[in-house]
N, C-alpha and C positions, 0 to 999 in steps of 0.2 A: 454306292447308293446307301442312304440310311435305312436301317432295318425297321420294318413295321412292328409296332408293339404287339405283344402277345394278347390273345383274347382276354385273358384274366388280368392284364396289367393296367393300372390306373394311369390315365393320360396326365401329363405334367400340368401343374397349375399355371394359369395366366399371370403375367406380371402385375404388381399392385396398381401401376398407373393405368394399365389397360382395364383392370377391373373397375377402377373409379370412373373411367370414361364410359364403360358400358352401363354402369349404374346411373350415371348422369343422363345418358340417352334414354334409359328406361323410366327415369323419374317423370311423373306427370307434370305438365305445365299448368300451374294453378292460376287462379284469377289474381292472387297477390303478386305473382311474378310478372304478369302482363301489366298490372297497374304500376309496378316499380319501373318497368322499362318505359312505359308511357310518361311517367313522371320525370324520368331522367331526360328523355327526348324533349319534353316541354321546357325543362330547365335549360338544356343546351340551346334551344331555339330562342328562349328569352334572353340569355346571355349574348347570343349573336346579334339579336335585334338591338340590345342596349349598346353594344359596341358600335354597330353601324350608325345608330342615332347619334351617339357621341361624336363619331368621326364626321358625320354630316354637319352637326352643330358647329364643330370647330372650323370646318371648311367654310360654312356660311358666314361665321364670325370674321374669319380672315378675309374673305371676299368682300364683306361689308366694310371692313376697315380700309381695304384698298380702294373701294368705290368712294368712300368719304375723302380720302386723300387725293385721289386722281379725278374724281367725277365721272369715271367710266367703269363699266363692268369688264375688268381686266381679263378674266378667263375667257369670256365670249369674244372679246376683242382679239386675243391671241389666236384663238381657233379660226376666226374669220381671216385674220391676217395671214396665217399659215396656208390656208386654203387658196387665197388669192395668190400668194407667193409661189405656190407649187404650179399653178396654171401659167403664171407669167414666165417663170424660169423654164418650164417644159417647152413652152412655145418658142422662146428665144433660142434654146439650145437645139431643138430638133427640127422645127419647121418655122422659120422666122416670120414668114408672111402671116402666120396665124396670129402673131402679136398685133398685126394691123387691125384685125377684127376685134381683138380685146380692147385696143385703144379706141376704136370706133364706138364700141358699147359704152366705155367709160365716158367718152366725150358726150354722147347723147344723154346719158343720165345726168352728168354734171351740168350741161346746158339747161336741161329741163328743170332741175331743182333750183338752179341759180335764177332762171327766169321766173319761176313761181315765187321765190323769195322776194324778188324785186317787184312783182305784181302785187303781192300782199302789202308791200311798203308804199304803194301808190304809183309806181312807175308802170308805163305801158310798154311791155316787151312782147314782141310777136314770136311765139315759140316755133311755128312752122318754118318761116324763113330763116330763123336762127339755125335750126337743125339742117335745113337744106344747104345753106351756105357752109355750115360746118362740115358736112359730108364732102362738099366740093373741095374744101381746103385740105382735108385729110387725104382724099384721093390724089389731088395734085401733088401733095407733099411726097407721097410714096411712089408715084408713077412718073411725075413730070420733072422732078429735080428742083434745085434751089431757085434758079433764076426765073423760070416760068412760074414758080410758086408765088413770087411777089405779085405777078399779074393776077393770079387767082385770088390772092388776098385782097387786092383792090376791088375786084369784082364781088367778092363775098361781102365786104363792108358796104359797097354800093347797093347790093340787093337788100340788105337789112335797112339801110337808111331810106331808100326809095319806098320800100314797103311800108315803113312806119309813117312817112309823110303822106303817102297815098291813103292809108287807112285813116289818118287824122282828117284829111280833106273829106273823105266819104262820111266820117262820123259827124263833122260840123257841129260839135257840141260846145263850141265857145271856149275850149281849153286855151289857156294863156300861152303866148309865144314862149315865155320862159319855160313853162312846163313841157311844151312840145320839144324845145331844144334839149332839155334835160333828158327826155325820152330817147331822142336820137343819139345823144352822146352815150347814154347808158347802153343802148342796143349795140352800138359800135364797140363799146368796151367789152361786152359779153363775148362778141365774136373774136376780138383780139386776145382776150384773156384765156378762154377755154379752147376753142378749135385751133386758133393760130399756134398757140404754144404747144398744143398736143401734136400738131403737124410737124413741129420741129423734131420731135422724137421719131416720126416716120421718115423724115428726110435722112436722119442719121441711120435709121434701120436699113434703108435702101442702099447705103454705101457698102462697099466690099469689107466684110468684117464688122460692119456697123452694129450688128446684133450684140457683139461683146461690149461695145461702148455703151449701148443702151442698158444692158444688164449691169454694167459697172456703175453708171450714174444712179440707177435705181437702188442698187445695193448701198451706195454711199449715202443716198438720202435716207434710207431706212436705218442704216447704222448710226448716222448722225442723230436722227430722231430718238433712237433707242438709247444712245449714249447720254443725250440730254435728259431723257426720262429717268434713267437710273441714277445719274449724278444729281439731278434735281431732287429726287426723292431722298437720296442718301445725305446730301450735304446742304440742300436748300429748303428744308422743311420750314413751312410758315412763310416762304418767300423772303428769305433773309436779305437778298440783294436783287430785287426784281429788275429785269431789263427794261420793260416798257409797261409800267403799272397801269397806265390809262388804256393801253391797247390789249394787253394780255397779262393780267396780274400774276398768273401762275408760272410764267417763264422767268427764270432766274439766271444770274450770271454764273452761278454754280452749275446749273444745267448746261449752259453754253460752253463752259470749260470742259465738261465731260464730252459734249458733242465734238469739240475741237480735237481732243485726244483720239476719240473713236474714228473721226473722219480722216485724220492724217494717217493713222496707222492702217486703216482700211485702204486708203488711197495708195500707199506704198505697196501693200500686198497685191492689190488689183493690178497695179501697173506692171509688176514683175511677173506675176503668175497668170494673169488673164489677158492683158493688153499687149504685153511684149514690148514695153517702152522702158527707158531708164527709170531707176527707182526714184530719183529726185523729181521726175515729172509727176509721180504719184502724190507728192506733197502739194504741188500746184493744183492737181486735179481735186484732191480732197479739200483744199482750202476754198477753191472757187465754188464747188458744189455746196459746201457748208454755208458759204455766204449767200448764194442764191436760194438755198432751201430755207434759211433763216428769214430772209427778206420775204419770200413767198408765204411763209407761215404767218409772219407778223402782218403782212399785207391783207391776207384773207381774214385774219382776226379783226383788223380795222374795218373791213367791209361788213363783217357780221355785227360788230359793235354799232356801226352806223345804221344798220338795218334793225337793230334791237333784238337779235336772235343769238342763241348759243351755237346751234348747228344748222347747216344748210338743210338737212333733212334727218330722218331717222332710219334710212334704208339699210345702213350697215350697223347693226347693234354693237355697242361698245366703241364705235368709231364716229358715229354721226352720219353725215352724208358722204356721197362720192367725192364731192369737191373738197370736203374736209380732209380726205386722204390725198388729194392731188395738189393741195396748196403748195407744198414744198417741192413737188415733182415738176410741175408745169414750168416755172422759170428755170429750173435746173436743166431742162431739155435743151433750151437755147444755149446755155453755157456749155453743155456737153458737146453739142454740135460744133461750136467754135473751137473747143479744146481738141476735138477730133482733127480738124483741119490744121491746127497748130502743132499738135504733139505726135500724131500718127506717123509723120515722116521720120521721126526719130526712132521708130521701131527697130528693135534688135533683129537682124536678119539671121 
C-alpha cells in the first residue's frame, strides 16, 4: 500500500493539462463567449439551409427538364407505379384471388373515365349498365371458365344495347338515327374494350398456375414500355424517326427498338425462371406481348386523338388516367391467355 504523506510534506503538484482544465472550468462564461457560440450556430444553420436550397433547386431543375421532354412528372409517376406494382405482385404471389378485386377496381375506374370522356364528346353512354355488365363479365371470367364466358359476353353487350335504345325511346328528343346507331356501337365498344379484355386476365388467373402467367405478361408489358421510354429518350430525341406521327408523335422507332430488346430478353428470363417452359418460347412470348402492347398503346392514342384529349383523366398523377395505364395491358391479356394454352404444355417437368 502507498504510504500516506507526512503532515509537514507538500502534496505533489497536479499535471499541467489538469491545471488548464480546472482553470477553464473555473473561468466565467462571459457574454462575448455566448455571442460567439450563437454566431457560429447561426452560420452553420445558414450554410445548411443554403446547401438544402441549392440541392432542391437542382432537383427541381432536373425534374422540370424531364417534364419538358416527357410531358410527365417522372418522379411522381415512378412512385405511383411502384406502389401499384407492389400491390399487384403481392396479390398474385400470396393470394391470387385478391388480384380479381384489383382488376375489378381498375375496370370500374377505366369504364367510368372512358364513358365520361365519350359523354363530353357528345356520345350518349350509360355508365350504370356499363358497370353492371362489366361486373358480370369479370365474375363469369373468373368463376365460369372460357366457354360459358362467351355467353356472358353476349348478355353483357345485349344489356348495354337494349338499355341505350330504351333510354332513347323514353327521351324521344328527335335524335337522328345515325347518332343513335353511333351511341349503340360506342356503348358496345366500351364493353368489349375494357370489361371483356380485363376478363381475359381473370380467365387466365383462374387456371392452375395462371397467376404466374398473369404476372409474366404484366412484367413484359411494363418492361417493354420502360425499354421504349429509355431508348426513346436516349436515341430518339426530337422524334428522329416517329412511328405514327399522326397518332402519337412522341413514339419513335428508336424507342420501339429498345422495347424489342427489353421484351425479348425479359421473355426468355421469365420463361426459364418463372413459367418453367423452354427458353425459346420466351422469345415468342416476348414478341407477341410486345406486338399487342404496342397496338394497344397506339389504339388508345388514336381514340384520345379522336376525342381531342391528352389523357382519359388525371386520377393518376404522372400517368394520366387508369385507362392510360391499361392501354397496353388489355389486349395483351387475350394474347397471354392464348399463349398459355399453346405453350404451357411444353413446361419442363
